[in-house]
N, C-alpha and C positions, 0 to 999 in steps of 0.2 A: 458447427455452428459457432460464432463468436460469442464469448463470454464477458461480459462487462461489470465490474465491481466497482462501489464507492465505498470506501472503509474511511470512517471519521474516527479520528483518535483523539481523546481528551487528554492532554499530558497533565502530569503533575504541575502545579504552579511554578512557572518559570523555566520548565523543563523541555518546551516545544521544540527549540532551535537546537538544543543538545541532543534530543532524540533524532532528529533528521541528520544532523552533522555526524553523530556516531554511525549511522547507517551508511553514509558516504563514506567517511574515513576506514572503516573496516572492509570496505569493497564489496559490500552485500548488494546496494544498488547496482553496481556494474554488472555484478554476478548475474542478479535477477533479469537484467535488460538483456544479457547475452542468452539468456536460457531459449530454447528452442519454443515456439509459439507464442511468445512475448510480443505483444504489439503496442503496449504502453504500460509504463509503471512510472507514475508521476505525483510528487508530493506537491500540495499547495496550501499555504497559510492563509488561515481566516483572517480579513480586515477587522471583523467584529469582536472576535473572542482571541486573546492572546495564548490561550492554552490549546486550540484546536487546530488540527492538521488534517485535511482531506488528500487521502490516497485513490488516484485513479488507476484502475488495472483494466487492461483489455487483453485477452486471451484468444488465441485461434480457436481453441475447442475446450470443452470440459476436460478431456484427457490432458491437455497442457497444463490446465490449471491444477489438476490432482498431481501431475508430476512435480509442478512449481512446488507445492504444498511439502513434498517428500524429500526436497533438496537439502543438502547438510547446512548450508547458510541459512535456511528458514530457522534451524534451532538457535544459532547464534542472534538472529531478529527476535525471536520470542524472548531471549534473555534481555536484549537491550529493552524491549517493550516492557517488561517487568519492572525495571529501573525507572523508566521515564513515564510510563502511561498509566493513567487511572481507569480508562475506560475506552472500550472499542465498540464501534457499532459497524455493522457490515451489511450493504443493500445490493443485493443483485439487480443491475439495471436492465430493463427491457425497452429498446429502442421502438421508437413509434415514427411513421413518417406522415406527414400533413402536407397537403397543398396549401400554399399560402397565396 
């Protein structure tokens, strides 16, 4: 069963772009997207709050998500997060379909 997560990061003032840039520069984003079971891993900047970044993750299964969290590059991501991020909020998304 597919797993969808929305992770909202509140960066330290003025650090939002540096946070994402560091993840890209160190090759972490490329490594994550190449992981088995990764369907999407995309960052979006808020238009209303200059310190907010939304990460949308989609994984083929819970097993793939757990394997992702154990990857060595995730330790590097946590270090970057410590430097640039004040707060993190994770929401597991349940998809519902409606006829319109």
